[in-house]
N, C-alpha and C positions, 0 to 999 in steps of 0.2 A: 261694499260698506266699509267705511273707515271711521274710527272713533277714538276718543281719548277720554280718560278719566283722571281727574286731579283730586287727590285726597288732601283736603284743606286741613283736616285734623284726623285724629283716630276715629271720630264719630261722624264726620262730615265729608261728603264727596260731591264733586260737580262733574257732570259728563256732557260731552258733545259728540254727536254722530252725524255723518252724512252718508246717504245711501242712494243707490240707483236701482230701480226695479223695472220689471217687465212682466206683462201678462197677456197671453194670446186670448182672443175671443173664444168663448165656449160654444158648444154645439147648439144650445138653446138660443143664445144671442144671435147666431147666424141663421138658424133654420126654423125657429118657432113659427107656427101658423095655426093657432087654435086657442081654445079656452084653457087657461091654466087652472087645473083642478083646485077647488076650494078658495079661489080668490076673486071670482067675478071679474076677471080680466081676460080679454082676448088679446093675446100677444102676437106680434108680427116680428119676425126676425129681420136681420139686415145683413145680406151677403157681402156688403162693402165695408164691413168693420175692419179696422186695422189694429195691430197690437198696441196695447197701452204701454207707455214708458213714463217713468216718474223720477223725480229727484226730491228726496226728503231730507230735511234737517231737523234734528231734535236736540233739546237742551234739558238736562235733568239735574235735580238736587236731591240728595238723600242725607238724612240725619238719623243715626241709630244710637239710642241710649238704653239704659237698663229697663226703663218702664215706658218708653215712648219711641215710636218710629215714625218719621215723617218722610214723605216722598212727594216731589212736585216735578212735573214734566210738561214741556211745551213742544209742539211740533208744527211743521209747515210742510205740505206735500203738494208740489206742482205736477200735474198729470197731463200728458198729451194723449189724445184719443180716449178720454174717459168714457166708458160704455155705461149707459143707464137706460131705463125704461121710461119713455116720454109719452104722455097722453096725446092721442091724435085728436085734433079738433075738426069739427065739420066746417063746411063753408060759412055757416052763420056764426061760428065761434063757439058753439056748444060742443058737447061730447060726440065723437064719432062712434056709432054703434054698428058693428058688423053682426053680432049675435045679441038679440034682445036680452036685457038684464045684465050685460057685461060691458064695461068701459073698454075702449080699444087703446092699446099701447103699442109702440114700436121702439125697438132698440135704436138708440142714436149715439153719436159720439161728439164730445166737445172738449175744449181745453178746460181744465178744472183746477181748483185749489181747495184742498182740504186742510184745515188748520184747527188747532185747539190745544187742549191740555188736560191734565188730571192732577188731583191732590189726593193723597192717601195718608190717613192718620190711624195708627194702630197703638192703642193704649193697652198695656199689659202690666197691671199693678203687681201681679205675681206671674212667675214664668209660665204656668199652665193655662192662664186665663187671658183671652184677647177680645178687645172691643175695637173692631176695624171699620173705618168709614172711608168710602171712596166717592169722590165727585169728579165726573169727567164731562167735557164739552167738546163737540166736534161741529164745525161749520163747513158746509160744502158750497163753494161758489162756482157758478157757471160762468166761465170766461169766454164763451162763444166758440163758434167753429164754422168753417166754410163761409166766412164773411157775413153771417147772419147777426143782426143786432141782438143784444141781450136786453130784454124788457124787464120792467120791475117785477112782473109775475113769474119770470123764468130766471131771476138772478140767483136763487138758491137751488141746489140740486135736490130732487125729490128723495123721499124715504131715508133721510138722515135726521134722526131725532137728536137735537143738539145737546140736551142735558140728560145725564144719567147718574144715578146715585145707587150705591150698594152699602148696606150696613150689615155687619156680621158679628155675632156674639158666639165665641167658641171656647170650649174648655178641653184640654188634652188630659186624658186619664191614663 
């Protein structure tokens, strides 16, 4: 990782960072073969998974005043060999069922792009009282793998909820 921060003023800063990452497949992704407890998912591992490598860039802005703090961040992350759980379809296009009552999923890998950002606003009219609001968004794009075309139904990676918000009211005594 390498980054730089530029202090525009005493209250304002801009940062930029570039990072390279690595993650080896875990044992469940490689060897799963059964119902995952509590999920109604029959998982199948994949012994051919390769390590994930990524390159991420992020850009951030901060503003810190006496009664207000603002923070905004954008990021882009390109990943090779992104591992995820993909639903297995039957020959007729429906769900493949190995164990009745459970959908069947198998771990797969594709090239992927995760991108998004967040905005954080903290209003503190007095030093001990904070009203903090955060909004973040993440999109996961399936960029394909092994020469397979990416269809409209598989364009976005599964299990990535794009919008997330948190509101917190706190007082320090």
